[in-house]
N, C-alpha and C positions, 0 to 999 in steps of 0.2 A: 280501575279498581274496586274490586267488591267491598263493602263497608261491612255493616252486624245486620244481625237479624233487624227488622223493622214490623213485620206483619205476621200472626199466626192466624188463620182463619180457619174456622169449626164450621162443617154444616148442620145448621138448624132448621129443619125441617116447620118446628112451631117456634119461629121467631121470635113472637110475643114472649112465650114461657121460658126462651132460652135467653133473652135480653132480663128477664126479671132474674132468672137464677144466676147468670153472671156478673149481675149488678152487685150482688148479695155476696158472692162466692169475691170477687175483687174490691169489695166497698167504695165501688166507684160508679157513675151512670154515663151513659154513652156521649161522645161528644158528637157523633153522627147518627142519626136514626132515621134510615129511611125504609121503605118496602124491600128493598132489595139490598140492604148492607145494614149491618149495625156495627159502630167503631167504638171502641173503648180504648183510652189512653193508658196503659198500665207501665208506670216505671219508665216512661219514655220510649214503650213499643206499642205495638198496636194489636190488640185483638178483635178480631173481626167476626161478623158471624153473618152468614148468607142461608137464604132460604133453600137453595139450591145444594143438589149432592145427597150423597148419602153418607150419615154417621157412620165412623166405625172404626175398629182398634188397628188396620192394617195401614200401611204408609208411615208418612213422615211423622216423627214424635218430636213435640216441643215441650220444652220444659221451663217452667217459670219460677225463679229463684224466689226462695224464702229462707228466714231466719232459723227456723226450727220447724223441719219437714212432719216430724210425727205429731206438733201441735195444730199445723196445718191439716194433716190428714183429718185427724180427730175434727176440725173445725169443717171442713169440706163435706165430711161424712154425715155430719149432722145437718147440713144444708140438702141432702140427697143424692151425692153422690155414692160410688160402692168401691170397693178395693179393688183395682184391676192386678196391681203388681206392690204388694206389701213394701214397707219400709227396707231400704236395703243399703248396707255399705259397699260401696264399690270400690273401695280404696282410698287413700290419700287425705281420709277425713270427710270425702264427697258422699251423700247420703240421698239417695234418688226414692222417689214413689209414683205409683200411675194410678189414679182414678178413672174409673167410667163415669162421664156425667150422665144426667138423666136421660139424655138424646142419645146414646151410643158412642159419645167419642171420648178418647184417652185426655185425660189431664195432666202432663206430666208436672211433678214438682222435684226441684231440686234444692239443696243447701251443699252449697259449695264454699269452704273457706277460700279457696284459692282464685275465685273471680274477683277482679278487677274494675270496678265500673268506670275507671279512669281509662282505661283501653278501650272502651265504646266508643265508636266514631261513627 
């Protein structure tokens, strides 16, 4: 049986800069820090950074849960991100936004009042 999301991995050719930036964005230091992979534990899930690959806006999209999407957009833009897709109400009280990190990846945010953390397995 497939469980739930465990890890989101972002390419980061400048691993040191990405590690510092994501530590600020998520307010957490990595629990795993090697030249080939940096791992952060974020709300029970993993954000991974790898020095390989090419950052980009195409492909899989990952959305990190927030309580106030507009406030988080403002905070993360102040840390150096840019708005890739502005805050949108996508229906039923769910609001999303997409930011471009300084390295070329999309960082998705979602404010979802229907998300039930007790359902995470």
